[in-house]
mmCIF file of the N, C-alpha and C atoms, coordinates in Angstrom:
data_MODEL
# 
_entry.id   MODEL 
# 
loop_
_atom_site.group_PDB 
_atom_site.id 
_atom_site.type_symbol 
_atom_site.label_atom_id 
_atom_site.label_alt_id 
_atom_site.label_comp_id 
_atom_site.label_asym_id 
_atom_site.label_entity_id 
_atom_site.label_seq_id 
_atom_site.pdbx_PDB_ins_code 
_atom_site.Cartn_x 
_atom_site.Cartn_y 
_atom_site.Cartn_z 
_atom_site.occupancy 
_atom_site.B_iso_or_equiv 
_atom_site.pdbx_formal_charge 
_atom_site.auth_seq_id 
_atom_site.auth_comp_id 
_atom_site.auth_asym_id 
_atom_site.auth_atom_id 
_atom_site.pdbx_PDB_model_num 
ATOM 1   N N  . MET A 1 1  ? -15.798 -1.679  -17.970 1.00 0.00 ? 1  MET A N  1 
ATOM 2   C CA . MET A 1 1  ? -15.099 -1.187  -16.794 1.00 0.00 ? 1  MET A CA 1 
ATOM 3   C C  . MET A 1 1  ? -13.589 -1.411  -16.992 1.00 0.00 ? 1  MET A C  1 
ATOM 4   N N  . PRO A 1 2  ? -12.810 -0.341  -16.888 1.00 0.00 ? 2  PRO A N  1 
ATOM 5   C CA . PRO A 1 2  ? -11.336 -0.486  -17.115 1.00 0.00 ? 2  PRO A CA 1 
ATOM 6   C C  . PRO A 1 2  ? -10.683 -1.247  -15.977 1.00 0.00 ? 2  PRO A C  1 
ATOM 7   N N  . ASN A 1 3  ? -9.594  -1.919  -16.341 1.00 0.00 ? 3  ASN A N  1 
ATOM 8   C CA . ASN A 1 3  ? -8.826  -2.631  -15.356 1.00 0.00 ? 3  ASN A CA 1 
ATOM 9   C C  . ASN A 1 3  ? -8.142  -1.621  -14.405 1.00 0.00 ? 3  ASN A C  1 
ATOM 10  N N  . ARG A 1 4  ? -8.153  -1.917  -13.133 1.00 0.00 ? 4  ARG A N  1 
ATOM 11  C CA . ARG A 1 4  ? -7.483  -1.055  -12.186 1.00 0.00 ? 4  ARG A CA 1 
ATOM 12  C C  . ARG A 1 4  ? -6.028  -1.532  -12.031 1.00 0.00 ? 4  ARG A C  1 
ATOM 13  N N  . ARG A 1 5  ? -5.161  -0.615  -11.912 1.00 0.00 ? 5  ARG A N  1 
ATOM 14  C CA . ARG A 1 5  ? -3.753  -0.926  -11.700 1.00 0.00 ? 5  ARG A CA 1 
ATOM 15  C C  . ARG A 1 5  ? -3.504  -1.190  -10.237 1.00 0.00 ? 5  ARG A C  1 
ATOM 16  N N  . THR A 1 6  ? -2.623  -2.154  -9.982  1.00 0.00 ? 6  THR A N  1 
ATOM 17  C CA . THR A 1 6  ? -2.250  -2.452  -8.603  1.00 0.00 ? 6  THR A CA 1 
ATOM 18  C C  . THR A 1 6  ? -0.994  -1.693  -8.258  1.00 0.00 ? 6  THR A C  1 
ATOM 19  N N  . PHE A 1 7  ? -0.947  -0.958  -7.168  1.00 0.00 ? 7  PHE A N  1 
ATOM 20  C CA . PHE A 1 7  ? 0.191   -0.159  -6.761  1.00 0.00 ? 7  PHE A CA 1 
ATOM 21  C C  . PHE A 1 7  ? 0.866   -0.840  -5.577  1.00 0.00 ? 7  PHE A C  1 
ATOM 22  N N  . ALA A 1 8  ? 2.163   -0.864  -5.590  1.00 0.00 ? 8  ALA A N  1 
ATOM 23  C CA . ALA A 1 8  ? 2.946   -1.291  -4.433  1.00 0.00 ? 8  ALA A CA 1 
ATOM 24  C C  . ALA A 1 8  ? 3.597   -0.049  -3.856  1.00 0.00 ? 8  ALA A C  1 
ATOM 25  N N  . VAL A 1 9  ? 3.415   0.136   -2.587  1.00 0.00 ? 9  VAL A N  1 
ATOM 26  C CA . VAL A 1 9  ? 4.052   1.268   -1.868  1.00 0.00 ? 9  VAL A CA 1 
ATOM 27  C C  . VAL A 1 9  ? 5.081   0.607   -0.950  1.00 0.00 ? 9  VAL A C  1 
ATOM 28  N N  . LEU A 1 10 ? 6.341   0.831   -1.262  1.00 0.00 ? 10 LEU A N  1 
ATOM 29  C CA . LEU A 1 10 ? 7.432   0.225   -0.500  1.00 0.00 ? 10 LEU A CA 1 
ATOM 30  C C  . LEU A 1 10 ? 8.047   1.320   0.422   1.00 0.00 ? 10 LEU A C  1 
ATOM 31  N N  . GLY A 1 11 ? 7.957   1.081   1.705   1.00 0.00 ? 11 GLY A N  1 
ATOM 32  C CA . GLY A 1 11 ? 8.441   2.041   2.690   1.00 0.00 ? 11 GLY A CA 1 
ATOM 33  C C  . GLY A 1 11 ? 7.321   2.932   3.164   1.00 0.00 ? 11 GLY A C  1 
ATOM 34  N N  . VAL A 1 12 ? 6.296   2.342   3.681   1.00 0.00 ? 12 VAL A N  1 
ATOM 35  C CA . VAL A 1 12 ? 5.104   3.119   4.121   1.00 0.00 ? 12 VAL A CA 1 
ATOM 36  C C  . VAL A 1 12 ? 5.316   3.853   5.443   1.00 0.00 ? 12 VAL A C  1 
ATOM 37  N N  . SER A 1 13 ? 6.459   3.745   6.019   1.00 0.00 ? 13 SER A N  1 
ATOM 38  C CA . SER A 1 13 ? 6.733   4.466   7.272   1.00 0.00 ? 13 SER A CA 1 
ATOM 39  C C  . SER A 1 13 ? 7.002   5.977   7.048   1.00 0.00 ? 13 SER A C  1 
ATOM 40  N N  . GLU A 1 14 ? 7.211   6.367   5.800   1.00 0.00 ? 14 GLU A N  1 
ATOM 41  C CA . GLU A 1 14 ? 7.424   7.756   5.474   1.00 0.00 ? 14 GLU A CA 1 
ATOM 42  C C  . GLU A 1 14 ? 6.095   8.484   5.382   1.00 0.00 ? 14 GLU A C  1 
ATOM 43  N N  . THR A 1 15 ? 6.023   9.708   5.890   1.00 0.00 ? 15 THR A N  1 
ATOM 44  C CA . THR A 1 15 ? 4.745   10.462  5.896   1.00 0.00 ? 15 THR A CA 1 
ATOM 45  C C  . THR A 1 15 ? 4.130   10.569  4.535   1.00 0.00 ? 15 THR A C  1 
ATOM 46  N N  . ASN A 1 16 ? 4.939   10.911  3.507   1.00 0.00 ? 16 ASN A N  1 
ATOM 47  C CA . ASN A 1 16 ? 4.413   11.057  2.150   1.00 0.00 ? 16 ASN A CA 1 
ATOM 48  C C  . ASN A 1 16 ? 3.899   9.783   1.594   1.00 0.00 ? 16 ASN A C  1 
ATOM 49  N N  . SER A 1 17 ? 4.556   8.666   1.968   1.00 0.00 ? 17 SER A N  1 
ATOM 50  C CA . SER A 1 17 ? 4.086   7.347   1.495   1.00 0.00 ? 17 SER A CA 1 
ATOM 51  C C  . SER A 1 17 ? 2.773   6.960   2.096   1.00 0.00 ? 17 SER A C  1 
ATOM 52  N N  . ILE A 1 18 ? 2.585   7.288   3.381   1.00 0.00 ? 18 ILE A N  1 
ATOM 53  C CA . ILE A 1 18 ? 1.342   7.008   4.066   1.00 0.00 ? 18 ILE A CA 1 
ATOM 54  C C  . ILE A 1 18 ? 0.202   7.759   3.350   1.00 0.00 ? 18 ILE A C  1 
ATOM 55  N N  . PHE A 1 19 ? 0.432   9.008   3.043   1.00 0.00 ? 19 PHE A N  1 
ATOM 56  C CA . PHE A 1 19 ? -0.532  9.826   2.320   1.00 0.00 ? 19 PHE A CA 1 
ATOM 57  C C  . PHE A 1 19 ? -0.868  9.249   0.971   1.00 0.00 ? 19 PHE A C  1 
ATOM 58  N N  . LEU A 1 20 ? 0.171   8.874   0.237   1.00 0.00 ? 20 LEU A N  1 
ATOM 59  C CA . LEU A 1 20 ? -0.057  8.273   -1.095  1.00 0.00 ? 20 LEU A CA 1 
ATOM 60  C C  . LEU A 1 20 ? -0.797  6.982   -1.040  1.00 0.00 ? 20 LEU A C  1 
ATOM 61  N N  . ALA A 1 21 ? -0.409  6.138   -0.110  1.00 0.00 ? 21 ALA A N  1 
ATOM 62  C CA . ALA A 1 21 ? -1.099  4.846   0.042   1.00 0.00 ? 21 ALA A CA 1 
ATOM 63  C C  . ALA A 1 21 ? -2.560  5.033   0.349   1.00 0.00 ? 21 ALA A C  1 
ATOM 64  N N  . LYS A 1 22 ? -2.928  5.926   1.192   1.00 0.00 ? 22 LYS A N  1 
ATOM 65  C CA . LYS A 1 22 ? -4.309  6.224   1.552   1.00 0.00 ? 22 LYS A CA 1 
ATOM 66  C C  . LYS A 1 22 ? -5.074  6.736   0.329   1.00 0.00 ? 22 LYS A C  1 
ATOM 67  N N  . GLN A 1 23 ? -4.465  7.633   -0.431  1.00 0.00 ? 23 GLN A N  1 
ATOM 68  C CA . GLN A 1 23 ? -5.124  8.169   -1.588  1.00 0.00 ? 23 GLN A CA 1 
ATOM 69  C C  . GLN A 1 23 ? -5.342  7.128   -2.673  1.00 0.00 ? 23 GLN A C  1 
ATOM 70  N N  . ILE A 1 24 ? -4.327  6.291   -2.893  1.00 0.00 ? 24 ILE A N  1 
ATOM 71  C CA . ILE A 1 24 ? -4.415  5.221   -3.915  1.00 0.00 ? 24 ILE A CA 1 
ATOM 72  C C  . ILE A 1 24 ? -5.476  4.207   -3.547  1.00 0.00 ? 24 ILE A C  1 
ATOM 73  N N  . ALA A 1 25 ? -5.547  3.893   -2.228  1.00 0.00 ? 25 ALA A N  1 
ATOM 74  C CA . ALA A 1 25 ? -6.470  2.849   -1.768  1.00 0.00 ? 25 ALA A CA 1 
ATOM 75  C C  . ALA A 1 25 ? -7.925  3.247   -1.963  1.00 0.00 ? 25 ALA A C  1 
ATOM 76  N N  . LYS A 1 26 ? -8.197  4.528   -2.170  1.00 0.00 ? 26 LYS A N  1 
ATOM 77  C CA . LYS A 1 26 ? -9.583  4.923   -2.386  1.00 0.00 ? 26 LYS A CA 1 
ATOM 78  C C  . LYS A 1 26 ? -10.127 4.322   -3.682  1.00 0.00 ? 26 LYS A C  1 
ATOM 79  N N  . THR A 1 27 ? -9.270  4.142   -4.712  1.00 0.00 ? 27 THR A N  1 
ATOM 80  C CA . THR A 1 27 ? -9.785  3.722   -5.990  1.00 0.00 ? 27 THR A CA 1 
ATOM 81  C C  . THR A 1 27 ? -9.066  2.545   -6.605  1.00 0.00 ? 27 THR A C  1 
ATOM 82  N N  . ASN A 1 28 ? -7.925  2.172   -6.083  1.00 0.00 ? 28 ASN A N  1 
ATOM 83  C CA . ASN A 1 28 ? -7.077  1.126   -6.674  1.00 0.00 ? 28 ASN A CA 1 
ATOM 84  C C  . ASN A 1 28 ? -6.600  0.122   -5.637  1.00 0.00 ? 28 ASN A C  1 
ATOM 85  N N  . PRO A 1 29 ? -6.282  -1.101  -6.046  1.00 0.00 ? 29 PRO A N  1 
ATOM 86  C CA . PRO A 1 29 ? -5.663  -2.057  -5.119  1.00 0.00 ? 29 PRO A CA 1 
ATOM 87  C C  . PRO A 1 29 ? -4.237  -1.537  -4.782  1.00 0.00 ? 29 PRO A C  1 
ATOM 88  N N  . VAL A 1 30 ? -3.894  -1.741  -3.489  1.00 0.00 ? 30 VAL A N  1 
ATOM 89  C CA . VAL A 1 30 ? -2.575  -1.286  -3.005  1.00 0.00 ? 30 VAL A CA 1 
ATOM 90  C C  . VAL A 1 30 ? -1.914  -2.387  -2.183  1.00 0.00 ? 30 VAL A C  1 
ATOM 91  N N  . LEU A 1 31 ? -0.627  -2.583  -2.448  1.00 0.00 ? 31 LEU A N  1 
ATOM 92  C CA . LEU A 1 31 ? 0.172   -3.529  -1.717  1.00 0.00 ? 31 LEU A CA 1 
ATOM 93  C C  . LEU A 1 31 ? 1.112   -2.677  -0.841  1.00 0.00 ? 31 LEU A C  1 
ATOM 94  N N  . LEU A 1 32 ? 1.148   -2.969  0.474   1.00 0.00 ? 32 LEU A N  1 
ATOM 95  C CA . LEU A 1 32 ? 1.938   -2.163  1.370   1.00 0.00 ? 32 LEU A CA 1 
ATOM 96  C C  . LEU A 1 32 ? 3.112   -2.980  1.893   1.00 0.00 ? 32 LEU A C  1 
ATOM 97  N N  . PHE A 1 33 ? 4.280   -2.335  1.914   1.00 0.00 ? 33 PHE A N  1 
ATOM 98  C CA . PHE A 1 33 ? 5.461   -3.009  2.497   1.00 0.00 ? 33 PHE A CA 1 
ATOM 99  C C  . PHE A 1 33 ? 6.278   -1.997  3.303   1.00 0.00 ? 33 PHE A C  1 
ATOM 100 N N  . ASP A 1 34 ? 6.772   -2.450  4.463   1.00 0.00 ? 34 ASP A N  1 
ATOM 101 C CA . ASP A 1 34 ? 7.734   -1.729  5.248   1.00 0.00 ? 34 ASP A CA 1 
ATOM 102 C C  . ASP A 1 34 ? 8.481   -2.703  6.135   1.00 0.00 ? 34 ASP A C  1 
ATOM 103 N N  . HIS A 1 35 ? 9.711   -2.417  6.433   1.00 0.00 ? 35 HIS A N  1 
ATOM 104 C CA . HIS A 1 35 ? 10.500  -3.294  7.315   1.00 0.00 ? 35 HIS A CA 1 
ATOM 105 C C  . HIS A 1 35 ? 9.972   -3.254  8.744   1.00 0.00 ? 35 HIS A C  1 
ATOM 106 N N  . ASP A 1 36 ? 9.304   -2.185  9.110   1.00 0.00 ? 36 ASP A N  1 
ATOM 107 C CA . ASP A 1 36 ? 8.756   -2.012  10.457  1.00 0.00 ? 36 ASP A CA 1 
ATOM 108 C C  . ASP A 1 36 ? 7.315   -2.599  10.451  1.00 0.00 ? 36 ASP A C  1 
ATOM 109 N N  . ALA A 1 37 ? 7.164   -3.743  11.054  1.00 0.00 ? 37 ALA A N  1 
ATOM 110 C CA . ALA A 1 37 ? 5.864   -4.451  11.040  1.00 0.00 ? 37 ALA A CA 1 
ATOM 111 C C  . ALA A 1 37 ? 4.803   -3.629  11.806  1.00 0.00 ? 37 ALA A C  1 
ATOM 112 N N  . VAL A 1 38 ? 5.172   -2.911  12.823  1.00 0.00 ? 38 VAL A N  1 
ATOM 113 C CA . VAL A 1 38 ? 4.197   -2.150  13.609  1.00 0.00 ? 38 VAL A CA 1 
ATOM 114 C C  . VAL A 1 38 ? 3.663   -1.021  12.764  1.00 0.00 ? 38 VAL A C  1 
ATOM 115 N N  . VAL A 1 39 ? 4.514   -0.307  12.070  1.00 0.00 ? 39 VAL A N  1 
ATOM 116 C CA . VAL A 1 39 ? 4.091   0.777   11.206  1.00 0.00 ? 39 VAL A CA 1 
ATOM 117 C C  . VAL A 1 39 ? 3.218   0.210   10.079  1.00 0.00 ? 39 VAL A C  1 
ATOM 118 N N  . LEU A 1 40 ? 3.650   -0.853  9.492   1.00 0.00 ? 40 LEU A N  1 
ATOM 119 C CA . LEU A 1 40 ? 2.911   -1.511  8.403   1.00 0.00 ? 40 LEU A CA 1 
ATOM 120 C C  . LEU A 1 40 ? 1.517   -1.864  8.811   1.00 0.00 ? 40 LEU A C  1 
ATOM 121 N N  . ASN A 1 41 ? 1.381   -2.489  9.971   1.00 0.00 ? 41 ASN A N  1 
ATOM 122 C CA . ASN A 1 41 ? 0.073   -2.837  10.484  1.00 0.00 ? 41 ASN A CA 1 
ATOM 123 C C  . ASN A 1 41 ? -0.790  -1.636  10.786  1.00 0.00 ? 41 ASN A C  1 
ATOM 124 N N  . THR A 1 42 ? -0.162  -0.607  11.324  1.00 0.00 ? 42 THR A N  1 
ATOM 125 C CA . THR A 1 42 ? -0.896  0.634   11.630  1.00 0.00 ? 42 THR A CA 1 
ATOM 126 C C  . THR A 1 42 ? -1.434  1.316   10.394  1.00 0.00 ? 42 THR A C  1 
ATOM 127 N N  . VAL A 1 43 ? -0.613  1.443   9.376   1.00 0.00 ? 43 VAL A N  1 
ATOM 128 C CA . VAL A 1 43 ? -1.054  2.081   8.136   1.00 0.00 ? 43 VAL A CA 1 
ATOM 129 C C  . VAL A 1 43 ? -2.181  1.237   7.485   1.00 0.00 ? 43 VAL A C  1 
ATOM 130 N N  . TYR A 1 44 ? -2.002  -0.060  7.458   1.00 0.00 ? 44 TYR A N  1 
ATOM 131 C CA . TYR A 1 44 ? -3.028  -0.965  6.909   1.00 0.00 ? 44 TYR A CA 1 
ATOM 132 C C  . TYR A 1 44 ? -4.335  -0.814  7.666   1.00 0.00 ? 44 TYR A C  1 
ATOM 133 N N  . SER A 1 45 ? -4.257  -0.756  8.949   1.00 0.00 ? 45 SER A N  1 
ATOM 134 C CA . SER A 1 45 ? -5.509  -0.577  9.779   1.00 0.00 ? 45 SER A CA 1 
ATOM 135 C C  . SER A 1 45 ? -6.159  0.779   9.467   1.00 0.00 ? 45 SER A C  1 
ATOM 136 N N  . GLN A 1 46 ? -5.337  1.836   9.346   1.00 0.00 ? 46 GLN A N  1 
ATOM 137 C CA . GLN A 1 46 ? -5.860  3.152   9.071   1.00 0.00 ? 46 GLN A CA 1 
ATOM 138 C C  . GLN A 1 46 ? -6.592  3.194   7.736   1.00 0.00 ? 46 GLN A C  1 
ATOM 139 N N  . ILE A 1 47 ? -6.000  2.546   6.747   1.00 0.00 ? 47 ILE A N  1 
ATOM 140 C CA . ILE A 1 47 ? -6.590  2.502   5.425   1.00 0.00 ? 47 ILE A CA 1 
ATOM 141 C C  . ILE A 1 47 ? -7.945  1.824   5.465   1.00 0.00 ? 47 ILE A C  1 
ATOM 142 N N  . LEU A 1 48 ? -8.002  0.677   6.132   1.00 0.00 ? 48 LEU A N  1 
ATOM 143 C CA . LEU A 1 48 ? -9.253  -0.063  6.175   1.00 0.00 ? 48 LEU A CA 1 
ATOM 144 C C  . LEU A 1 48 ? -10.306 0.645   7.041   1.00 0.00 ? 48 LEU A C  1 
ATOM 145 N N  . SER A 1 49 ? -9.911  1.374   8.038   1.00 0.00 ? 49 SER A N  1 
ATOM 146 C CA . SER A 1 49 ? -10.918 2.097   8.842   1.00 0.00 ? 49 SER A CA 1 
ATOM 147 C C  . SER A 1 49 ? -11.424 3.302   8.108   1.00 0.00 ? 49 SER A C  1 
ATOM 148 N N  . GLU A 1 50 ? -10.573 3.964   7.301   1.00 0.00 ? 50 GLU A N  1 
ATOM 149 C CA . GLU A 1 50 ? -11.006 5.130   6.534   1.00 0.00 ? 50 GLU A CA 1 
ATOM 150 C C  . GLU A 1 50 ? -11.768 4.738   5.273   1.00 0.00 ? 50 GLU A C  1 
ATOM 151 N N  . HIS A 1 51 ? -11.403 3.585   4.677   1.00 0.00 ? 51 HIS A N  1 
ATOM 152 C CA . HIS A 1 51 ? -12.005 3.139   3.425   1.00 0.00 ? 51 HIS A CA 1 
ATOM 153 C C  . HIS A 1 51 ? -12.331 1.639   3.561   1.00 0.00 ? 51 HIS A C  1 
ATOM 154 N N  . PRO A 1 52 ? -13.439 1.304   4.184   1.00 0.00 ? 52 PRO A N  1 
ATOM 155 C CA . PRO A 1 52 ? -13.729 -0.130  4.451   1.00 0.00 ? 52 PRO A CA 1 
ATOM 156 C C  . PRO A 1 52 ? -13.754 -1.007  3.210   1.00 0.00 ? 52 PRO A C  1 
ATOM 157 N N  . ASN A 1 53 ? -13.998 -0.467  2.034   1.00 0.00 ? 53 ASN A N  1 
ATOM 158 C CA . ASN A 1 53 ? -14.038 -1.279  0.834   1.00 0.00 ? 53 ASN A CA 1 
ATOM 159 C C  . ASN A 1 53 ? -12.698 -1.290  0.061   1.00 0.00 ? 53 ASN A C  1 
ATOM 160 N N  . ALA A 1 54 ? -11.649 -0.768  0.683   1.00 0.00 ? 54 ALA A N  1 
ATOM 161 C CA . ALA A 1 54 ? -10.351 -0.674  0.039   1.00 0.00 ? 54 ALA A CA 1 
ATOM 162 C C  . ALA A 1 54 ? -9.785  -2.061  -0.214  1.00 0.00 ? 54 ALA A C  1 
ATOM 163 N N  . ASN A 1 55 ? -9.115  -2.178  -1.269  1.00 0.00 ? 55 ASN A N  1 
ATOM 164 C CA . ASN A 1 55 ? -8.400  -3.452  -1.625  1.00 0.00 ? 55 ASN A CA 1 
ATOM 165 C C  . ASN A 1 55 ? -6.935  -3.258  -1.255  1.00 0.00 ? 55 ASN A C  1 
ATOM 166 N N  . ALA A 1 56 ? -6.651  -3.431  0.013   1.00 0.00 ? 56 ALA A N  1 
ATOM 167 C CA . ALA A 1 56 ? -5.254  -3.207  0.519   1.00 0.00 ? 56 ALA A CA 1 
ATOM 168 C C  . ALA A 1 56 ? -4.745  -4.495  1.079   1.00 0.00 ? 56 ALA A C  1 
ATOM 169 N N  . GLU A 1 57 ? -3.466  -4.738  0.925   1.00 0.00 ? 57 GLU A N  1 
ATOM 170 C CA . GLU A 1 57 ? -2.827  -5.940  1.429   1.00 0.00 ? 57 GLU A CA 1 
ATOM 171 C C  . GLU A 1 57 ? -1.461  -5.619  1.963   1.00 0.00 ? 57 GLU A C  1 
ATOM 172 N N  . MET A 1 58 ? -1.124  -6.195  3.114   1.00 0.00 ? 58 MET A N  1 
ATOM 173 C CA . MET A 1 58 ? 0.186   -6.065  3.693   1.00 0.00 ? 58 MET A CA 1 
ATOM 174 C C  . MET A 1 58 ? 1.104   -7.147  3.037   1.00 0.00 ? 58 MET A C  1 
ATOM 175 N N  . MET A 1 59 ? 2.317   -6.748  2.701   1.00 0.00 ? 59 MET A N  1 
ATOM 176 C CA . MET A 1 59 ? 3.267   -7.691  2.132   1.00 0.00 ? 59 MET A CA 1 
ATOM 177 C C  . MET A 1 59 ? 4.465   -7.754  3.002   1.00 0.00 ? 59 MET A C  1 
ATOM 178 N N  . ILE A 1 60 ? 4.990   -8.992  3.195   1.00 0.00 ? 60 ILE A N  1 
ATOM 179 C CA . ILE A 1 60 ? 6.145   -9.173  4.060   1.00 0.00 ? 60 ILE A CA 1 
ATOM 180 C C  . ILE A 1 60 ? 7.450   -9.194  3.301   1.00 0.00 ? 60 ILE A C  1 
ATOM 181 N N  . CYS A 1 61 ? 7.329   -9.115  1.997   1.00 0.00 ? 61 CYS A N  1 
ATOM 182 C CA . CYS A 1 61 ? 8.554   -9.168  1.152   1.00 0.00 ? 61 CYS A CA 1 
ATOM 183 C C  . CYS A 1 61 ? 8.442   -8.129  0.052   1.00 0.00 ? 61 CYS A C  1 
ATOM 184 N N  . PRO A 1 62 ? 9.433   -7.212  -0.094  1.00 0.00 ? 62 PRO A N  1 
ATOM 185 C CA . PRO A 1 62 ? 9.343   -6.192  -1.097  1.00 0.00 ? 62 PRO A CA 1 
ATOM 186 C C  . PRO A 1 62 ? 9.408   -6.767  -2.501  1.00 0.00 ? 62 PRO A C  1 
ATOM 187 N N  . THR A 1 63 ? 10.105  -7.874  -2.670  1.00 0.00 ? 63 THR A N  1 
ATOM 188 C CA . THR A 1 63 ? 10.162  -8.521  -3.990  1.00 0.00 ? 63 THR A CA 1 
ATOM 189 C C  . THR A 1 63 ? 8.800   -8.999  -4.437  1.00 0.00 ? 63 THR A C  1 
ATOM 190 N N  . ASN A 1 64 ? 8.084   -9.636  -3.547  1.00 0.00 ? 64 ASN A N  1 
ATOM 191 C CA . ASN A 1 64 ? 6.743   -10.108 -3.879  1.00 0.00 ? 64 ASN A CA 1 
ATOM 192 C C  . ASN A 1 64 ? 5.771   -8.946  -4.138  1.00 0.00 ? 64 ASN A C  1 
ATOM 193 N N  . ALA A 1 65 ? 5.872   -7.908  -3.356  1.00 0.00 ? 65 ALA A N  1 
ATOM 194 C CA . ALA A 1 65 ? 5.036   -6.743  -3.571  1.00 0.00 ? 65 ALA A CA 1 
ATOM 195 C C  . ALA A 1 65 ? 5.317   -6.083  -4.920  1.00 0.00 ? 65 ALA A C  1 
ATOM 196 N N  . SER A 1 66 ? 6.577   -6.015  -5.282  1.00 0.00 ? 66 SER A N  1 
ATOM 197 C CA . SER A 1 66 ? 6.945   -5.427  -6.572  1.00 0.00 ? 66 SER A CA 1 
ATOM 198 C C  . SER A 1 66 ? 6.526   -6.278  -7.721  1.00 0.00 ? 66 SER A C  1 
ATOM 199 N N  . TRP A 1 67 ? 6.707   -7.585  -7.586  1.00 0.00 ? 67 TRP A N  1 
ATOM 200 C CA . TRP A 1 67 ? 6.400   -8.496  -8.629  1.00 0.00 ? 67 TRP A CA 1 
ATOM 201 C C  . TRP A 1 67 ? 4.877   -8.540  -8.945  1.00 0.00 ? 67 TRP A C  1 
ATOM 202 N N  . GLU A 1 68 ? 4.058   -8.329  -7.931  1.00 0.00 ? 68 GLU A N  1 
ATOM 203 C CA . GLU A 1 68 ? 2.591   -8.392  -8.127  1.00 0.00 ? 68 GLU A CA 1 
ATOM 204 C C  . GLU A 1 68 ? 1.995   -7.042  -8.567  1.00 0.00 ? 68 GLU A C  1 
ATOM 205 N N  . ALA A 1 69 ? 2.757   -6.014  -8.515  1.00 0.00 ? 69 ALA A N  1 
ATOM 206 C CA . ALA A 1 69 ? 2.247   -4.655  -8.812  1.00 0.00 ? 69 ALA A CA 1 
ATOM 207 C C  . ALA A 1 69 ? 2.430   -4.215  -10.235 1.00 0.00 ? 69 ALA A C  1 
ATOM 208 N N  . ASP A 1 70 ? 1.556   -3.348  -10.694 1.00 0.00 ? 70 ASP A N  1 
ATOM 209 C CA . ASP A 1 70 ? 1.697   -2.697  -11.987 1.00 0.00 ? 70 ASP A CA 1 
ATOM 210 C C  . ASP A 1 70 ? 2.537   -1.424  -11.839 1.00 0.00 ? 70 ASP A C  1 
ATOM 211 N N  . VAL A 1 71 ? 2.407   -0.743  -10.719 1.00 0.00 ? 71 VAL A N  1 
ATOM 212 C CA . VAL A 1 71 ? 3.117   0.467   -10.451 1.00 0.00 ? 71 VAL A CA 1 
ATOM 213 C C  . VAL A 1 71 ? 3.807   0.321   -9.059  1.00 0.00 ? 71 VAL A C  1 
ATOM 214 N N  . ILE A 1 72 ? 5.076   0.739   -9.008  1.00 0.00 ? 72 ILE A N  1 
ATOM 215 C CA . ILE A 1 72 ? 5.823   0.648   -7.757  1.00 0.00 ? 72 ILE A CA 1 
ATOM 216 C C  . ILE A 1 72 ? 6.222   2.030   -7.289  1.00 0.00 ? 72 ILE A C  1 
ATOM 217 N N  . ILE A 1 73 ? 5.944   2.346   -6.018  1.00 0.00 ? 73 ILE A N  1 
ATOM 218 C CA . ILE A 1 73 ? 6.265   3.614   -5.428  1.00 0.00 ? 73 ILE A CA 1 
ATOM 219 C C  . ILE A 1 73 ? 7.305   3.307   -4.334  1.00 0.00 ? 73 ILE A C  1 
ATOM 220 N N  . LEU A 1 74 ? 8.505   3.869   -4.580  1.00 0.00 ? 74 LEU A N  1 
ATOM 221 C CA . LEU A 1 74 ? 9.573   3.689   -3.583  1.00 0.00 ? 74 LEU A CA 1 
ATOM 222 C C  . LEU A 1 74 ? 9.693   4.887   -2.646  1.00 0.00 ? 74 LEU A C  1 
ATOM 223 N N  . SER A 1 75 ? 9.978   4.597   -1.409  1.00 0.00 ? 75 SER A N  1 
ATOM 224 C CA . SER A 1 75 ? 10.155  5.717   -0.457  1.00 0.00 ? 75 SER A CA 1 
ATOM 225 C C  . SER A 1 75 ? 11.407  5.424   0.373   1.00 0.00 ? 75 SER A C  1 
ATOM 226 N N  . ASN A 1 76 ? 12.156  6.429   0.715   1.00 0.00 ? 76 ASN A N  1 
ATOM 227 C CA . ASN A 1 76 ? 13.303  6.256   1.595   1.00 0.00 ? 76 ASN A CA 1 
ATOM 228 C C  . ASN A 1 76 ? 13.438  7.445   2.493   1.00 0.00 ? 76 ASN A C  1 
# 
């Protein structure tokens, strides 16, 4: 079984980032970060409700999310 890459999505309050995070979470671990905690929690909850077995995690620091990820997706 191949190793799955961990993706960090920084700035999940953007529509395109939400879409990407949800698609990535179907098959890969995803670390979510946004300065807006309400949006971050909402996106995280949506991912888990749509994909109960998703490996998603909310991060409170973009540096930690980036450091732990294999692939970083920036949004602005």
